[in-house]
N, CA, C and O of each residue as an XYZ file, in Angstrom:
408
protein
N       0.844     -1.186      0.000
C       0.000      0.000      0.000
C       0.886      1.246      0.000
O       1.765      1.388      0.850
N       0.652      2.143     -0.956
C       1.458      3.362     -1.026
C       0.745      4.466     -0.269
O      -0.464      4.658     -0.395
N       1.527      5.184      0.517
C       0.962      6.292      1.269
C       1.099      7.579      0.471
O       2.133      7.827     -0.150
N       0.060      8.390      0.491
C       0.066      9.662     -0.224
C       0.761     10.704      0.653
O       0.516     10.787      1.856
N       1.629     11.494      0.027
C       2.304     12.582      0.738
C       1.246     13.580      1.212
O       0.214     13.724      0.557
N       1.473     14.271      2.328
C       0.464     15.181      2.864
C       0.049     16.299      1.893
O      -1.121     16.681      1.879
N       0.960     16.823      1.094
C       0.637     17.928      0.180
C       0.443     17.464     -1.257
O       0.358     18.296     -2.160
N       0.371     16.167     -1.490
C       0.222     15.636     -2.848
C      -1.252     15.656     -3.250
O      -2.130     15.307     -2.461
N      -1.503     16.072     -4.491
C      -2.863     16.146     -5.003
C      -3.081     15.017     -5.997
O      -2.290     14.845     -6.925
N      -4.132     14.255     -5.814
C      -4.456     13.154     -6.709
C      -5.482     13.658     -7.728
O      -6.622     13.956     -7.369
N      -5.074     13.754     -8.998
C      -5.947     14.292    -10.045
C      -6.310     13.188    -11.018
O      -5.437     12.466    -11.499
N      -7.598     13.055    -11.309
C      -8.074     12.067    -12.273
C      -8.645     12.786    -13.484
O      -9.103     13.924    -13.379
N      -8.618     12.113    -14.649
C      -9.162     12.688    -15.870
C      -9.981     11.621    -16.591
O      -9.531     10.486    -16.746
N     -11.179     11.987    -17.028
C     -12.027     11.037    -17.748
C     -11.488     10.870    -19.164
O     -10.718     11.707    -19.636
N     -11.882      9.808    -19.838
C     -11.439      9.571    -21.214
C     -11.889     10.701    -22.126
O     -11.129     11.148    -22.984
N     -13.118     11.162    -21.946
C     -13.665     12.227    -22.797
C     -12.845     13.513    -22.666
O     -12.517     14.149    -23.667
N     -12.520     13.886    -21.440
C     -11.740     15.106    -21.213
C     -10.305     14.908    -21.700
O      -9.698     15.839    -22.229
N      -9.762     13.711    -21.527
C      -8.392     13.427    -21.937
C      -8.209     13.559    -23.450
O      -7.105     13.847    -23.911
N      -9.271     13.352    -24.227
C      -9.196     13.504    -25.680
C      -8.933     14.951    -26.066
O      -8.333     15.206    -27.110
N      -9.361     15.894    -25.258
C      -9.142     17.303    -25.522
C     -10.068     17.843    -26.587
O     -10.822     17.097    -27.212
N     -10.004     19.143    -26.788
C     -10.782     19.817    -27.832
C      -9.854     20.808    -28.503
O      -9.228     21.622    -27.823
N      -9.751     20.758    -29.825
C      -8.886     21.665    -30.567
C      -9.493     23.058    -30.603
O     -10.695     23.211    -30.819
N      -8.666     24.070    -30.391
C      -9.101     25.454    -30.494
C      -8.001     26.270    -31.164
O      -6.818     26.085    -30.876
N      -8.395     27.172    -32.057
C      -7.419     28.060    -32.680
C      -7.761     29.530    -32.422
O      -7.224     30.430    -33.068
N      -8.661     29.750    -31.469
C      -9.023     31.104    -31.066
C      -9.435     31.075    -29.598
O     -10.188     30.199    -29.172
N      -8.936     32.038    -28.832
C      -9.359     32.198    -27.443
C      -9.913     33.608    -27.290
O      -9.268     34.585    -27.671
N     -11.106     33.701    -26.734
C     -11.732     35.000    -26.468
C     -11.732     35.180    -24.960
O     -12.304     34.371    -24.229
N     -11.091     36.240    -24.500
C     -10.933     36.453    -23.063
C     -11.699     37.696    -22.645
O     -11.506     38.777    -23.202
N     -12.573     37.527    -21.654
C     -13.300     38.652    -21.067
C     -13.119     38.583    -19.554
O     -12.709     37.554    -19.015
N     -13.427     39.684    -18.876
C     -13.282     39.664    -17.423
C     -14.230     40.640    -16.752
O     -14.701     41.608    -17.349
N     -14.485     40.350    -15.506
C     -15.212     41.265    -14.627
C     -14.289     41.513    -13.437
O     -13.136     41.085    -13.451
N     -14.777     42.191    -12.423
C     -13.940     42.418    -11.246
C     -13.658     41.116    -10.493
O     -12.701     41.049     -9.721
N     -14.472     40.088    -10.706
C     -14.362     38.863     -9.911
C     -13.823     37.654    -10.658
O     -13.399     36.680    -10.036
N     -13.833     37.704    -12.012
C     -13.432     36.508    -12.749
C     -12.955     36.822    -14.155
O     -13.301     37.851    -14.736
N     -12.151     35.908    -14.689
C     -11.743     35.927    -16.088
C     -12.440     34.754    -16.766
O     -12.485     33.654    -16.214
N     -12.984     34.984    -17.960
C     -13.658     33.943    -18.720
C     -12.881     33.762    -20.023
O     -12.687     34.713    -20.781
N     -12.441     32.527    -20.272
C     -11.729     32.214    -21.506
C     -12.578     31.233    -22.293
O     -12.825     30.111    -21.852
N     -13.026     31.675    -23.475
C     -13.779     30.806    -24.382
C     -12.819     30.320    -25.459
O     -12.185     31.124    -26.143
N     -12.715     29.000    -25.609
C     -11.875     28.399    -26.636
C     -12.760     27.998    -27.802
O     -13.748     27.283    -27.630
N     -12.393     28.471    -29.005
C     -13.209     28.299    -30.201
C     -12.369     27.647    -31.287
O     -11.166     27.892    -31.377
N     -13.001     26.813    -32.113
C     -12.363     26.242    -33.299
C     -13.001     26.910    -34.506
O     -14.121     26.580    -34.895
N     -12.264     27.866    -35.100
C     -12.753     28.595    -36.266
C     -12.235     27.905    -37.510
O     -11.027     27.727    -37.666
N     -13.143     27.513    -38.402
C     -12.756     26.870    -39.655
C     -12.881     27.879    -40.788
O     -13.919     28.525    -40.927
N     -11.832     28.022    -41.601
C     -11.900     28.963    -42.716
C     -13.070     28.623    -43.647
O     -13.338     27.455    -43.929
N     -13.750     29.658    -44.112
C     -14.850     29.459    -45.051
C     -16.179     29.152    -44.402
O     -17.186     29.042    -45.101
N     -16.219     29.010    -43.085
C     -17.496     28.770    -42.410
C     -17.886     30.028    -41.641
O     -17.065     30.588    -40.915
N     -19.128     30.477    -41.794
C     -19.544     31.738    -41.181
C     -19.791     31.651    -39.675
O     -19.842     32.680    -39.000
N     -19.944     30.439    -39.141
C     -20.317     30.274    -37.748
C     -19.331     29.338    -37.050
O     -18.893     28.346    -37.633
N     -18.987     29.651    -35.814
C     -18.126     28.788    -35.005
C     -18.731     28.668    -33.621
O     -19.440     29.561    -33.157
N     -18.442     27.547    -32.964
C     -18.984     27.310    -31.627
C     -17.865     27.308    -30.599
O     -16.737     26.906    -30.882
N     -18.201     27.766    -29.399
C     -17.276     27.665    -28.280
C     -17.143     26.188    -27.933
O     -18.141     25.508    -27.697
N     -15.907     25.693    -27.902
C     -15.656     24.287    -27.589
C     -15.498     24.068    -26.096
O     -15.819     23.000    -25.574
N     -14.994     25.097    -25.409
C     -14.781     24.980    -23.973
C     -14.741     26.371    -23.356
O     -14.236     27.309    -23.973
N     -15.264     26.511    -22.156
C     -15.214     27.772    -21.409
C     -14.574     27.497    -20.061
O     -14.994     26.605    -19.324
N     -13.546     28.282    -19.751
C     -12.859     28.164    -18.473
C     -13.054     29.477    -17.725
O     -12.841     30.551    -18.288
N     -13.456     29.397    -16.466
C     -13.677     30.573    -15.635
C     -12.665     30.528    -14.490
O     -12.579     29.542    -13.758
N     -11.897     31.623    -14.349
C     -10.832     31.685    -13.347
C     -10.993     32.921    -12.471
O     -11.517     33.945    -12.909
N     -10.534     32.809    -11.226
C     -10.427     34.003    -10.393
C      -9.272     34.837    -10.945
O      -8.418     34.294    -11.646
N      -9.217     36.123    -10.657
C      -8.079     36.924    -11.126
C      -6.728     36.357    -10.685
O      -5.764     36.390    -11.450
N      -6.653     35.839     -9.462
C      -5.405     35.265     -8.964
C      -5.008     34.025     -9.777
O      -3.838     33.857    -10.121
N      -5.973     33.167    -10.081
C      -5.674     31.972    -10.865
C      -5.357     32.331    -12.324
O      -4.540     31.664    -12.959
N      -5.994     33.376    -12.853
C      -5.690     33.825    -14.216
C      -4.242     34.283    -14.298
O      -3.550     33.987    -15.272
N      -3.782     34.999    -13.288
C      -2.392     35.467    -13.287
C      -1.425     34.294    -13.148
O      -0.388     34.271    -13.810
N      -1.748     33.330    -12.303
C      -0.904     32.134    -12.161
C      -0.877     31.346    -13.468
O       0.166     30.812    -13.846
N      -2.018     31.270    -14.161
C      -2.094     30.588    -15.447
C      -1.202     31.296    -16.469
O      -0.473     30.642    -17.217
N      -1.259     32.639    -16.502
C      -0.434     33.407    -17.425
C       1.055     33.144    -17.155
O       1.827     32.953    -18.095
N       1.456     33.132    -15.898
C       2.863     32.876    -15.551
C       3.269     31.469    -15.968
O       4.366     31.268    -16.490
N       2.390     30.492    -15.742
C       2.693     29.104    -16.119
C       2.810     28.965    -17.633
O       3.690     28.254    -18.120
N       1.930     29.639    -18.389
C       2.015     29.614    -19.857
C       3.322     30.242    -20.329
O       3.986     29.698    -21.211
N       3.696     31.381    -19.751
C       4.942     32.059    -20.123
C       6.141     31.148    -19.869
O       7.022     31.029    -20.721
N       6.178     30.507    -18.705
C       7.282     29.590    -18.387
C       7.340     28.437    -19.381
O       8.421     28.065    -19.838
N       6.186     27.870    -19.716
C       6.156     26.736    -20.634
C       6.520     27.139    -22.055
O       7.189     26.378    -22.754
N       6.096     28.315    -22.498
C       6.468     28.794    -23.829
C       7.977     29.033    -23.890
O       8.619     28.688    -24.882
N       8.540     29.618    -22.841
C       9.993     29.830    -22.804
C      10.747     28.509    -22.878
O      11.748     28.412    -23.589
N      10.284     27.491    -22.157
C      10.919     26.166    -22.206
C      10.789     25.553    -23.602
O      11.749     24.983    -24.121
N       9.611     25.670    -24.208
C       9.367     25.136    -25.551
C      10.308     25.800    -26.552
O      10.949     25.120    -27.354
N      10.390     27.141    -26.503
C      11.219     27.872    -27.459
C      12.703     27.595    -27.258
O      13.473     27.633    -28.218
N      13.112     27.319    -26.030
C      14.518     26.988    -25.774
C      14.900     25.692    -26.484
O      16.047     25.524    -26.897
N      13.944     24.779    -26.626
C      14.197     23.491    -27.276
C      13.896     23.545    -28.767
O      14.663     23.012    -29.569
N      12.788     24.183    -29.152
C      12.281     24.121    -30.530
C      12.452     25.387    -31.351
O      12.126     25.386    -32.538
N      12.945     26.452    -30.771
C      13.079     27.712    -31.491
C      11.874     28.600    -31.269
O      10.852     28.177    -30.728
N      12.019     29.843    -31.700
C      10.980     30.856    -31.499
C       9.697     30.497    -32.231
O       9.719     30.091    -33.393
N       8.588     30.652    -31.535
C       7.265     30.455    -32.140
C       6.912     31.757    -32.843
O       6.910     32.822    -32.225
N       6.612     31.669    -34.141
C       6.244     32.874    -34.890
C       4.769     33.196    -34.661
O       3.922     32.304    -34.595
N       4.486     34.489    -34.543
C       3.100     34.926    -34.461
C       2.443     34.693    -35.811
O       3.128     34.663    -36.834
N       1.121     34.526    -35.830
C       0.411     34.310    -37.094
C       0.662     35.439    -38.088
O       0.694     35.211    -39.297
N       0.840     36.663    -37.574
C       1.095     37.803    -38.454
C       2.411     37.635    -39.212
O       2.583     38.221    -40.281
N       3.353     36.834    -38.667
C       4.655     36.628    -39.294
C       4.637     35.495    -40.320
O       5.591     35.333    -41.081
N       3.556     34.710    -40.345
C       3.475     33.554    -41.232
C       2.604     33.918    -42.429
O       1.485     34.405    -42.266
N       3.121     33.682    -43.627
C       2.338     33.956    -44.830
C       1.478     32.738    -45.152
O       1.991     31.653    -45.424
N       0.162     32.937    -45.116
C      -0.765     31.855    -45.430
C      -1.180     31.965    -46.893
O      -1.367     33.072    -47.398
N      -1.327     30.831    -47.582
C      -1.804     30.896    -48.964
C      -3.228     31.439    -49.010
O      -3.995     31.255    -48.065
N      -3.580     32.102    -50.094
C      -4.902     32.718    -50.218
C      -6.030     31.691    -50.198
O      -7.154     32.033    -49.830
N      -5.767     30.456    -50.577
C      -6.822     29.443    -50.604
C      -6.807     28.558    -49.364
O      -7.331     27.445    -49.390
N      -6.211     29.045    -48.276
C      -6.097     28.250    -47.062
C      -7.459     27.702    -46.646
O      -8.392     28.459    -46.376
N      -7.555     26.380    -46.600
C      -8.732     25.723    -46.071
C      -9.916     25.677    -46.992
O     -10.972     25.192    -46.583
N      -9.807     26.148    -48.202
C     -10.976     26.138    -49.089
C     -10.565     25.814    -50.520
O      -9.378     25.728    -50.833
N     -11.540     25.638    -51.366
C     -11.227     25.318    -52.774
C     -10.617     26.518    -53.482
O     -10.873     27.664    -53.111
N      -9.822     26.254    -54.486
C      -9.218     27.307    -55.300
C     -10.281     27.887    -56.224
O     -11.014     27.142    -56.875
N     -10.367     29.218    -56.281
C     -11.360     29.875    -57.139
C     -10.951     29.723    -58.604
O      -9.768     29.781    -58.939
N     -11.947     29.528    -59.468
C     -11.684     29.411    -60.893
C     -12.610     30.338    -61.663
O     -13.759     30.544    -61.272
N     -12.104     30.901    -62.766
C     -12.917     31.819    -63.577
C     -13.579     31.083    -64.699
O     -14.305     31.686    -65.489
């Protein structure tokens, strides 16, 4: 029998949640009491997109999340190189859709 350390947290994840949800857009809003992050999967050429997941954080947890993301991005870039912003990447004009013909 293994004993759990006093400060150790046991976290479980269901199969459905473990599969994850792809998002290529995050919409962030806030009030005095909370930050709301809506994760959306926007597909080129489709007029409508749905929120795939909504996360609600206290301001303190939002700041801790931001620090954790910054640390992880710095670690990623140290190994894999600088991540270019979308504005720096040239996308083809027909990205995600059929080529127009006259």
